[in-house]
C-alpha positions in Angstrom: 78.1 141.6 118.4 81.0 140.8 120.7 78.6 140.8 123.7 76.4 138.2 121.9 79.4 136.0 121.2 80.6 136.2 124.8 77.1 135.1 125.9 77.4 132.0 123.7 80.4 130.8 125.7 79.3 127.8 127.7 79.8 124.1 128.6 81.5 123.4 125.2 84.3 125.7 126.0 85.0 124.2 129.4 84.8 120.6 127.9 87.4 121.6 125.3 89.5 123.2 128.0 89.5 120.0 129.9 90.4 118.0 126.8 93.2 120.4 126.0 94.5 120.2 129.5 94.5 116.4 129.6 96.2 116.1 126.2 98.8 118.7 127.2 99.5 116.9 130.5 100.0 113.6 128.6 102.3 115.3 126.0 104.4 116.8 128.8 105.3 113.3 130.1 107.9 112.4 127.4 109.5 115.8 127.9 109.9 115.1 131.6 111.2 111.6 130.8 113.8 112.9 128.4 115.0 115.4 131.1 115.0 112.7 133.8 112.3 114.4 135.9 109.4 112.0 135.3 107.9 110.4 138.4 104.4 109.5 139.6 103.9 112.8 141.4 104.8 114.8 138.3 102.6 112.7 136.1 99.6 113.2 138.3 100.3 116.9 138.7 100.4 117.6 135.0 97.7 115.2 133.8 95.2 116.1 136.5 96.3 119.6 137.4 96.4 121.1 133.9 92.7 120.5 133.0 91.7 121.9 136.4 93.9 125.0 135.9 92.5 125.6 132.4 88.9 125.4 133.5 89.5 127.7 136.5 91.4 130.1 134.2 88.7 130.2 131.5 86.0 130.7 134.2 87.9 133.7 135.7 88.7 135.3 132.4 85.1 134.9 131.3 84.0 136.8 134.4 86.6 139.5 133.9 86.4 139.9 130.1 82.8 141.2 130.1 82.1 142.2 126.5 85.8 142.3 125.6 85.8 139.3 123.2 89.6 139.6 122.5 90.4 138.9 126.1 88.5 135.6 126.1 90.0 134.8 122.7 93.4 135.4 124.2 92.7 133.0 127.1 91.5 130.3 124.7 94.6 131.0 122.5 96.8 130.4 125.6 95.1 127.1 126.3 95.4 126.1 122.6 98.9 127.4 122.5 99.9 125.4 125.5 98.5 122.2 123.8 100.3 123.0 120.6 103.5 123.8 122.5 103.3 120.5 124.4 102.8 118.7 121.1 105.8 120.7 119.6 108.0 120.0 122.6 106.9 116.3 122.8 107.7 115.6 119.2 111.0 117.4 119.4 112.1 115.6 122.5 111.0 112.2 121.0 113.0 112.9 117.8 116.1 114.1 119.7 115.9 111.0 122.0 115.6 108.8 118.9 118.4 110.4 116.9 120.7 111.8 119.6 120.6 115.2 118.0 120.5 118.1 120.4 122.3 120.9 118.6 123.8 122.1 115.3 122.2 122.5 111.9 120.3 119.2 112.2 118.3 120.6 115.1 116.6 122.9 112.7 115.2 120.0 110.8 113.9 118.3 113.9 112.5 121.5 115.2 110.8 122.1 111.9 109.1 118.7 111.9 107.8 119.2 115.5 106.7 122.7 114.7 104.8 121.6 111.5 102.9 118.9 113.5 101.9 121.5 116.1 100.9 124.1 113.4 98.5 121.6 111.7 96.9 120.9 115.1 96.9 124.6 115.8 94.9 125.6 112.7 91.8 123.5 113.6 91.8 124.4 117.4 92.2 128.1 116.6 89.8 128.2 113.7 86.9 126.4 115.4 87.5 127.1 119.1 89.7 130.2 119.8 88.2 132.4 117.0 84.9 130.5 116.6 84.9 130.4 112.8 82.2 128.5 110.9 82.4 126.3 107.8 85.0 123.9 106.6 88.7 124.6 106.1 89.5 126.9 103.2 92.6 126.6 101.0 93.3 130.3 101.0 92.7 130.7 104.7 94.9 127.7 105.5 97.6 129.1 103.1 97.6 132.4 105.0 97.6 130.6 108.3 100.7 128.6 107.1 102.5 131.8 106.0 101.9 133.5 109.4 102.9 130.3 111.2 106.0 129.9 109.0 107.2 133.3 110.1 106.6 132.1 113.6 108.7 129.0 112.7 111.6 131.2 111.5 111.5 133.1 114.8 111.1 129.8 116.8 113.8 127.8 115.0 116.2 130.8 114.9 116.1 131.3 118.7 116.5 127.5 119.3 119.5 127.3 116.9 121.3 130.4 118.3 120.9 129.4 121.9 121.7 125.7 121.6 124.6 126.2 119.2 126.2 129.5 120.4 125.3 130.1 124.0 127.9 128.5 126.3 126.4 125.9 128.6 126.8 126.4 132.4 128.0 123.6 134.6 125.1 121.2 135.3 123.1 122.1 132.2 123.1 119.2 129.8 122.2 119.5 126.1 118.6 118.3 126.6 117.9 120.9 129.3 119.5 123.7 127.3 117.4 122.6 124.3 114.2 122.9 126.3 115.2 126.3 127.8 115.8 127.6 124.3 112.5 126.1 123.1 110.6 127.8 125.9 112.1 131.3 125.0 111.5 130.7 121.3 107.9 129.7 122.0 107.2 132.9 123.9 108.3 135.0 120.9 106.4 133.0 118.4 103.2 132.8 120.4 102.9 136.6 120.5 103.4 136.9 116.8 101.0 134.0 116.1 98.1 135.5 118.1 98.3 138.8 116.4 98.7 137.2 113.0 95.9 134.7 113.4 93.4 137.3 114.9 94.0 140.2 112.5 95.3 138.5 109.3 94.0 134.9 109.1 90.6 134.8 110.9 90.0 138.5 111.2 88.1 137.8 114.4 
């Protein structure tokens, strides 16, 4: 069964990998702008480099995975996860830039909004691409997805809150940079939980 599904992997996966890479690269730009790192070289590097990196990565994993479907699913989950992370970071940076909020209790609300946007996007990419599910979205499935993702949100927001509010800032680290460092660490923890939860609880793939 898994071998047959691996053989089905083709042009569509690589096209979606390119699309995810381009979208991720574009979404990274407001983050770089908020941090003061945006320039023409960085823009080209992310918008052009990401889709190339994703396609090469998917090709290599496909060759290495053999009949191990979970390995290829993990690779697609990483691509999808990066897109969702870029969306999450992008919305959070936009909201922080607009409101001037970079720490405290209010950061939980902003982080929850950005996380919710990313989770909605994540459901469709993971359902139809990462785990190759058929049929329309189902209420029960989406509800389970939201529960798993909500646990990820608690982990994510908790790490962001603790680091931005209680970890002393070193010289040269401004609030926006610390916020993004915290978000990167939080995302690592929530991504691990989400892959396990989506694969074995939600989609059972």
